[in-house]
Biopython code that builds the backbone (N, CA, C, O; Angstrom):
import numpy as np
from Bio.PDB.StructureBuilder import StructureBuilder

atoms = [
    (1, "MET", "N", (48.494, -16.756, 55.772)),
    (1, "MET", "CA", (48.475, -15.966, 56.994)),
    (1, "MET", "C", (47.691, -14.669, 56.804)),
    (1, "MET", "O", (46.932, -14.263, 57.684)),
    (2, "GLU", "N", (47.877, -14.021, 55.650)),
    (2, "GLU", "CA", (47.173, -12.756, 55.417)),
    (2, "GLU", "C", (45.664, -12.952, 55.390)),
    (2, "GLU", "O", (44.923, -12.128, 55.925)),
    (3, "SER", "N", (45.203, -14.037, 54.771)),
    (3, "SER", "CA", (43.754, -14.249, 54.702)),
    (3, "SER", "C", (43.170, -14.516, 56.090)),
    (3, "SER", "O", (42.041, -14.122, 56.382)),
    (4, "ARG", "N", (43.947, -15.188, 56.940)),
    (4, "ARG", "CA", (43.474, -15.433, 58.307)),
    (4, "ARG", "C", (43.433, -14.116, 59.087)),
    (4, "ARG", "O", (42.529, -13.892, 59.891)),
    (5, "LEU", "N", (44.405, -13.263, 58.845)),
    (5, "LEU", "CA", (44.432, -11.957, 59.496)),
    (5, "LEU", "C", (43.206, -11.140, 59.090)),
    (5, "LEU", "O", (42.549, -10.536, 59.937)),
    (6, "LEU", "N", (42.904, -11.123, 57.797)),
    (6, "LEU", "CA", (41.732, -10.379, 57.327)),
    (6, "LEU", "C", (40.440, -10.995, 57.852)),
    (6, "LEU", "O", (39.497, -10.275, 58.179)),
    (7, "ALA", "N", (40.391, -12.323, 57.933)),
    (7, "ALA", "CA", (39.195, -12.982, 58.466)),
    (7, "ALA", "C", (38.979, -12.608, 59.931)),
    (7, "ALA", "O", (37.852, -12.345, 60.350)),
    (8, "ASN", "N", (40.052, -12.586, 60.698)),
    (8, "ASN", "CA", (39.942, -12.190, 62.110)),
    (8, "ASN", "C", (39.534, -10.726, 62.244)),
    (8, "ASN", "O", (38.700, -10.377, 63.079)),
    (9, "LEU", "N", (40.131, -9.880, 61.415)),
    (9, "LEU", "CA", (39.794, -8.457, 61.455)),
    (9, "LEU", "C", (38.328, -8.244, 61.091)),
    (9, "LEU", "O", (37.620, -7.500, 61.770)),
    (10, "ALA", "N", (37.873, -8.894, 60.025)),
    (10, "ALA", "CA", (36.472, -8.768, 59.612)),
    (10, "ALA", "C", (35.541, -9.285, 60.704)),
    (10, "ALA", "O", (34.497, -8.689, 60.972)),
    (11, "HIS", "N", (35.917, -10.381, 61.322)),
    (11, "HIS", "CA", (35.095, -10.961, 62.385)),
    (11, "HIS", "C", (34.944, -9.989, 63.558)),
    (11, "HIS", "O", (33.893, -9.941, 64.199)),
    (12, "GLU", "N", (35.994, -9.217, 63.834)),
    (12, "GLU", "CA", (35.942, -8.268, 64.952)),
    (12, "GLU", "C", (35.183, -6.993, 64.625)),
    (12, "GLU", "O", (34.425, -6.497, 65.459)),
    (13, "ILE", "N", (35.372, -6.450, 63.422)),
    (13, "ILE", "CA", (34.789, -5.130, 63.142)),
    (13, "ILE", "C", (33.470, -5.174, 62.390)),
    (13, "ILE", "O", (32.711, -4.207, 62.450)),
    (14, "GLU", "N", (33.168, -6.255, 61.683)),
    (14, "GLU", "CA", (31.931, -6.299, 60.914)),
    (14, "GLU", "C", (30.675, -6.178, 61.779)),
    (14, "GLU", "O", (29.749, -5.474, 61.375)),
    (15, "PRO", "N", (30.592, -6.822, 62.939)),
    (15, "PRO", "CA", (29.381, -6.658, 63.759)),
    (15, "PRO", "C", (29.125, -5.207, 64.176)),
    (15, "PRO", "O", (27.975, -4.785, 64.295)),
    (16, "GLU", "N", (30.189, -4.458, 64.393)),
    (16, "GLU", "CA", (30.022, -3.075, 64.845)),
    (16, "GLU", "C", (29.801, -2.101, 63.688)),
    (16, "GLU", "O", (29.009, -1.166, 63.800)),
    (17, "TYR", "N", (30.508, -2.325, 62.575)),
    (17, "TYR", "CA", (30.471, -1.363, 61.470)),
    (17, "TYR", "C", (29.667, -1.821, 60.261)),
    (17, "TYR", "O", (29.460, -1.031, 59.340)),
    (18, "GLY", "N", (29.209, -3.058, 60.231)),
    (18, "GLY", "CA", (28.345, -3.517, 59.150)),
    (18, "GLY", "C", (29.058, -4.303, 58.067)),
    (18, "GLY", "O", (30.256, -4.570, 58.151)),
    (19, "SER", "N", (28.295, -4.664, 57.052)),
    (19, "SER", "CA", (28.793, -5.557, 56.005)),
    (19, "SER", "C", (29.863, -4.915, 55.124)),
    (19, "SER", "O", (30.489, -5.612, 54.326)),
    (20, "GLY", "N", (30.080, -3.650, 55.242)),
    (20, "GLY", "CA", (31.127, -2.986, 54.464)),
    (20, "GLY", "C", (32.525, -3.403, 54.874)),
    (20, "GLY", "O", (33.502, -2.994, 54.248)),
    (21, "PHE", "N", (32.633, -4.210, 55.914)),
    (21, "PHE", "CA", (33.937, -4.662, 56.393)),
    (21, "PHE", "C", (34.034, -6.182, 56.371)),
    (21, "PHE", "O", (34.631, -6.784, 57.263)),
    (22, "SER", "N", (33.448, -6.798, 55.357)),
    (22, "SER", "CA", (33.535, -8.243, 55.200)),
    (22, "SER", "C", (34.944, -8.625, 54.745)),
    (22, "SER", "O", (35.732, -7.760, 54.362)),
    (23, "VAL", "N", (35.251, -9.895, 54.787)),
    (23, "VAL", "CA", (36.568, -10.366, 54.345)),
    (23, "VAL", "C", (36.805, -9.950, 52.894)),
    (23, "VAL", "O", (37.883, -9.465, 52.550)),
    (24, "ARG", "N", (35.800, -10.140, 52.052)),
    (24, "ARG", "CA", (35.951, -9.789, 50.629)),
    (24, "ARG", "C", (36.242, -8.303, 50.449)),
    (24, "ARG", "O", (37.114, -7.932, 49.663)),
    (25, "THR", "N", (35.528, -7.462, 51.163)),
    (25, "THR", "CA", (35.750, -6.018, 51.055)),
    (25, "THR", "C", (37.146, -5.643, 51.528)),
    (25, "THR", "O", (37.816, -4.831, 50.892)),
    (26, "LEU", "N", (37.591, -6.224, 52.635)),
    (26, "LEU", "CA", (38.942, -5.944, 53.123)),
    (26, "LEU", "C", (40.002, -6.416, 52.132)),
    (26, "LEU", "O", (41.029, -5.760, 51.959)),
    (27, "GLU", "N", (39.755, -7.558, 51.479)),
    (27, "GLU", "CA", (40.688, -8.035, 50.451)),
    (27, "GLU", "C", (40.746, -7.059, 49.282)),
    (27, "GLU", "O", (41.819, -6.801, 48.737)),
    (28, "GLN", "N", (39.588, -6.516, 48.894)),
    (28, "GLN", "CA", (39.547, -5.547, 47.810)),
    (28, "GLN", "C", (40.259, -4.251, 48.198)),
    (28, "GLN", "O", (40.938, -3.645, 47.369)),
    (29, "CYS", "N", (40.110, -3.827, 49.441)),
    (29, "CYS", "CA", (40.820, -2.639, 49.925)),
    (29, "CYS", "C", (42.324, -2.862, 49.882)),
    (29, "CYS", "O", (43.081, -1.979, 49.478)),
    (30, "ARG", "N", (42.750, -4.043, 50.298)),
    (30, "ARG", "CA", (44.178, -4.365, 50.285)),
    (30, "ARG", "C", (44.700, -4.361, 48.847)),
    (30, "ARG", "O", (45.785, -3.844, 48.582)),
    (31, "GLN", "N", (43.929, -4.936, 47.921)),
    (31, "GLN", "CA", (44.350, -4.958, 46.517)),
    (31, "GLN", "C", (44.426, -3.543, 45.948)),
    (31, "GLN", "O", (45.348, -3.222, 45.199)),
    (32, "PHE", "N", (43.457, -2.696, 46.303)),
    (32, "PHE", "CA", (43.479, -1.304, 45.846)),
    (32, "PHE", "C", (44.727, -0.598, 46.359)),
    (32, "PHE", "O", (45.391, 0.120, 45.611)),
    (33, "TYR", "N", (45.048, -0.803, 47.642)),
    (33, "TYR", "CA", (46.227, -0.173, 48.216)),
    (33, "TYR", "C", (47.490, -0.650, 47.513)),
    (33, "TYR", "O", (48.398, 0.141, 47.256)),
    (34, "ARG", "N", (47.549, -1.928, 47.204)),
    (34, "ARG", "CA", (48.734, -2.467, 46.520)),
    (34, "ARG", "C", (48.858, -1.913, 45.099)),
    (34, "ARG", "O", (49.963, -1.746, 44.584)),
    (35, "THR", "N", (47.725, -1.633, 44.481)),
    (35, "THR", "CA", (47.747, -1.077, 43.128)),
    (35, "THR", "C", (48.084, 0.407, 43.151)),
    (35, "THR", "O", (48.828, 0.884, 42.294)),
    (36, "TYR", "N", (47.549, 1.141, 44.116)),
    (36, "TYR", "CA", (47.755, 2.585, 44.247)),
    (36, "TYR", "C", (48.282, 2.887, 45.652)),
    (36, "TYR", "O", (47.541, 3.406, 46.487)),
    (37, "PRO", "N", (49.549, 2.571, 45.921)),
    (37, "PRO", "CA", (50.058, 2.719, 47.290)),
    (37, "PRO", "C", (50.190, 4.164, 47.775)),
    (37, "PRO", "O", (50.241, 4.400, 48.982)),
    (38, "ILE", "N", (50.245, 5.118, 46.874)),
    (38, "ILE", "CA", (50.397, 6.517, 47.270)),
    (38, "ILE", "C", (49.155, 7.276, 46.826)),
    (38, "ILE", "O", (48.828, 7.299, 45.639)),
    (39, "ALA", "N", (48.468, 7.889, 47.768)),
    (39, "ALA", "CA", (47.220, 8.593, 47.461)),
    (39, "ALA", "C", (47.435, 9.666, 46.397)),
    (39, "ALA", "O", (46.574, 9.855, 45.537)),
    (40, "ASN", "N", (48.549, 10.360, 46.437)),
    (40, "ASN", "CA", (48.811, 11.411, 45.458)),
    (40, "ASN", "C", (48.957, 10.853, 44.053)),
    (40, "ASN", "O", (48.657, 11.543, 43.078)),
    (41, "ALA", "N", (49.418, 9.603, 43.935)),
    (41, "ALA", "CA", (49.550, 8.990, 42.615)),
    (41, "ALA", "C", (48.174, 8.817, 41.989)),
    (41, "ALA", "O", (48.000, 9.103, 40.804)),
    (42, "LEU", "N", (47.201, 8.360, 42.752)),
    (42, "LEU", "CA", (45.845, 8.215, 42.248)),
    (42, "LEU", "C", (45.273, 9.582, 41.900)),
    (42, "LEU", "O", (44.631, 9.743, 40.862)),
    (43, "ARG", "N", (45.496, 10.542, 42.743)),
    (43, "ARG", "CA", (44.983, 11.893, 42.495)),
    (43, "ARG", "C", (45.537, 12.444, 41.187)),
    (43, "ARG", "O", (44.793, 13.048, 40.413)),
    (44, "SER", "N", (46.840, 12.246, 40.921)),
    (44, "SER", "CA", (47.429, 12.773, 39.702)),
    (44, "SER", "C", (46.926, 12.024, 38.475)),
    (44, "SER", "O", (46.824, 12.610, 37.396)),
    (45, "GLN", "N", (46.607, 10.729, 38.621)),
    (45, "GLN", "CA", (46.078, 9.966, 37.495)),
    (45, "GLN", "C", (44.672, 10.430, 37.136)),
    (45, "GLN", "O", (44.285, 10.369, 35.969)),
    (46, "LEU", "N", (43.909, 10.889, 38.110)),
    (46, "LEU", "CA", (42.544, 11.326, 37.862)),
    (46, "LEU", "C", (42.428, 12.825, 37.626)),
    (46, "LEU", "O", (41.330, 13.333, 37.395)),
    (47, "ASN", "N", (43.539, 13.531, 37.682)),
    (47, "ASN", "CA", (43.529, 14.972, 37.482)),
    (47, "ASN", "C", (42.971, 15.292, 36.088)),
    (47, "ASN", "O", (43.481, 14.791, 35.085)),
    (48, "GLY", "N", (41.950, 16.108, 36.028)),
    (48, "GLY", "CA", (41.342, 16.460, 34.760)),
    (48, "GLY", "C", (40.255, 15.498, 34.328)),
    (48, "GLY", "O", (39.611, 15.718, 33.303)),
    (49, "TYR", "N", (40.042, 14.461, 35.073)),
    (49, "TYR", "CA", (38.994, 13.496, 34.782)),
    (49, "TYR", "C", (37.647, 14.126, 35.141)),
    (49, "TYR", "O", (37.630, 15.142, 35.836)),
    (50, "PRO", "N", (36.530, 13.572, 34.703)),
    (50, "PRO", "CA", (35.228, 14.213, 34.985)),
    (50, "PRO", "C", (34.944, 14.509, 36.450)),
    (50, "PRO", "O", (34.143, 15.392, 36.756)),
    (51, "TYR", "N", (35.606, 13.764, 37.388)),
    (51, "TYR", "CA", (35.405, 14.068, 38.803)),
    (51, "TYR", "C", (35.775, 15.512, 39.109)),
    (51, "TYR", "O", (35.121, 16.178, 39.912)),
    (52, "ARG", "N", (36.813, 15.977, 38.471)),
    (52, "ARG", "CA", (37.258, 17.344, 38.716)),
    (52, "ARG", "C", (36.185, 18.350, 38.302)),
    (52, "ARG", "O", (35.939, 19.340, 38.991)),
    (53, "LYS", "N", (35.553, 18.073, 37.163)),
    (53, "LYS", "CA", (34.515, 18.978, 36.652)),
    (53, "LYS", "C", (33.281, 18.998, 37.546)),
    (53, "LYS", "O", (32.582, 20.007, 37.636)),
    (54, "SER", "N", (33.018, 17.861, 38.211)),
    (54, "SER", "CA", (31.828, 17.796, 39.042)),
    (54, "SER", "C", (32.053, 18.395, 40.420)),
    (54, "SER", "O", (31.105, 18.533, 41.194)),
    (55, "GLY", "N", (33.294, 18.754, 40.739)),
    (55, "GLY", "CA", (33.588, 19.324, 42.032)),
    (55, "GLY", "C", (33.879, 18.282, 43.096)),
    (55, "GLY", "O", (34.059, 18.618, 44.267)),
    (56, "TRP", "N", (33.927, 16.999, 42.688)),
    (56, "TRP", "CA", (34.211, 15.925, 43.634)),
    (56, "TRP", "C", (35.647, 16.016, 44.059)),
    (56, "TRP", "O", (36.528, 16.155, 43.210)),
    (57, "LYS", "N", (35.921, 15.943, 45.361)),
    (57, "LYS", "CA", (37.280, 16.094, 45.871)),
    (57, "LYS", "C", (37.726, 14.818, 46.552)),
    (57, "LYS", "O", (36.921, 14.052, 47.080)),
    (58, "PHE", "N", (39.028, 14.612, 46.523)),
    (58, "PHE", "CA", (39.633, 13.457, 47.188)),
    (58, "PHE", "C", (40.007, 13.808, 48.592)),
    (58, "PHE", "O", (40.533, 12.966, 49.320)),
]
sb = StructureBuilder()
sb.init_structure("model")
sb.init_model(0)
sb.init_chain("A")
sb.init_seg("    ")
for serial, (resi, resn, name, xyz) in enumerate(atoms, 1):
    if name == "N":
        sb.init_residue(resn, " ", resi, " ")
    sb.init_atom(name, np.array(xyz, "f"), 0.0, 1.0, " ", f" {name:<3s}", serial, name[0])
structure = sb.get_structure()
């Protein structure tokens, strides 16, 4: 059911927003969210990483 949902979603938004919203990309986004469900958790894991030195912000 989830794959059909993502396929329908990709079918609706990909023509308007481009290939960045393909089924594969949406699946990868879902997997990322499942791995890092809280944005602050990712931020704390990367705290002090080279991104911080470069001025890159979340």
